[in-house]
C-alpha positions as CSV (number, residue, x, y, z in Angstrom):
1,M,-11.6,-16.3,152.4
2,A,-14.1,-15.0,149.8
3,D,-17.5,-16.7,149.5
4,R,-17.3,-18.8,146.4
5,R,-21.1,-19.5,146.1
6,G,-22.9,-17.9,143.4
7,A,-26.5,-16.9,143.6
8,G,-28.5,-20.0,143.0
9,S,-25.7,-22.5,143.7
10,I,-26.3,-26.3,144.0
11,G,-25.9,-26.0,147.7
12,D,-28.5,-23.2,148.0
13,R,-30.9,-25.1,145.9
14,I,-30.5,-28.3,147.9
15,R,-31.0,-26.4,151.2
16,T,-34.1,-24.6,149.9
17,L,-35.6,-27.9,148.8
18,R,-34.6,-29.7,152.1
19,R,-36.1,-27.0,154.3
20,S,-39.3,-26.8,152.2
21,R,-39.8,-30.5,152.9
22,G,-39.2,-30.1,156.5
23,L,-36.0,-32.5,156.5
24,S,-33.1,-32.0,158.7
25,Q,-29.6,-32.3,157.1
26,E,-29.4,-35.5,159.1
27,A,-32.7,-37.0,157.5
28,L,-31.6,-35.8,154.0
29,G,-28.2,-37.2,154.3
30,R,-28.8,-40.8,155.5
31,P,-26.5,-42.7,154.8
32,L,-24.4,-39.6,154.4
33,S,-23.4,-37.6,157.5
34,R,-25.1,-34.3,158.6
35,S,-21.7,-32.7,158.5
36,Y,-21.3,-33.8,154.8
37,I,-24.8,-32.3,153.9
38,S,-23.6,-29.1,155.7
39,L,-20.6,-28.9,153.6
40,L,-22.6,-29.5,150.4
41,E,-25.0,-26.9,151.2
42,H,-22.1,-24.4,151.7
43,D,-20.5,-25.5,148.5
44,R,-17.5,-26.7,150.4
45,V,-17.5,-30.1,148.6
46,V,-18.3,-31.4,145.1
47,P,-20.9,-34.1,145.3
48,S,-20.5,-37.3,143.0
49,V,-23.3,-37.9,140.3
50,R,-24.3,-40.8,142.4
51,T,-24.7,-38.6,145.6
52,L,-26.6,-35.9,143.5
53,L,-29.0,-38.7,142.2
54,A,-29.5,-39.9,145.8
55,I,-30.2,-36.5,147.2
56,A,-32.6,-35.7,144.3
57,D,-34.4,-38.8,145.1
58,R,-34.6,-38.0,148.7
59,L,-35.9,-34.6,147.8
60,D,-38.5,-36.1,145.3
61,V,-37.2,-33.9,142.5
62,A,-36.0,-34.9,139.0
63,P,-32.1,-34.9,139.0
64,C,-32.2,-32.3,136.3
65,E,-33.5,-29.7,138.9
66,L,-30.1,-29.9,140.6
67,L,-27.9,-30.7,137.6
68,D,-29.4,-27.9,135.4
69,L,-27.7,-25.5,137.9
70,I,-24.3,-26.9,136.9
71,E,-24.6,-25.7,133.4
72,H,-24.9,-22.1,134.5
73,Q,-22.3,-22.3,137.2
74,I,-19.6,-24.0,135.2
75,K,-19.8,-22.3,131.8
76,A,-16.5,-21.3,130.6
77,E,-15.1,-19.6,127.6
78,Y,-12.3,-21.2,125.6
79,T,-9.8,-19.1,123.7
80,P,-7.9,-21.0,121.3
81,G,-4.1,-20.6,121.3
82,H,-1.7,-20.1,118.3
83,G,1.5,-22.1,117.8
84,D,2.7,-23.5,120.9
85,D,0.1,-21.6,123.1
86,P,-2.5,-24.2,124.2
87,G,-5.2,-21.4,124.8
88,T,-7.0,-20.5,127.9
89,L,-10.1,-21.4,129.7
90,A,-11.7,-18.9,131.9
91,R,-15.1,-18.3,133.5
92,P,-17.0,-15.4,132.4
93,T,-17.4,-12.6,134.8
């Protein structure tokens, strides 16, 4: 399976911040499991907003430092349809 992470993904950012603070995955995750943090860092799960806020708090960063990345990763281009065609939504390459 191809790696779906992009450069500077949320998972990459969380891992970098966690390591720079000397935290283990277990310490960052409490009460979340270490395995969940691993999945998050490898972009295998999509965290809830509540989880992102808790992680930002544990990392002592503003939530926007994590959420700002979402804007760049999820940008999509909408092409309106005509008649019965609903249009298309695609990520730019």
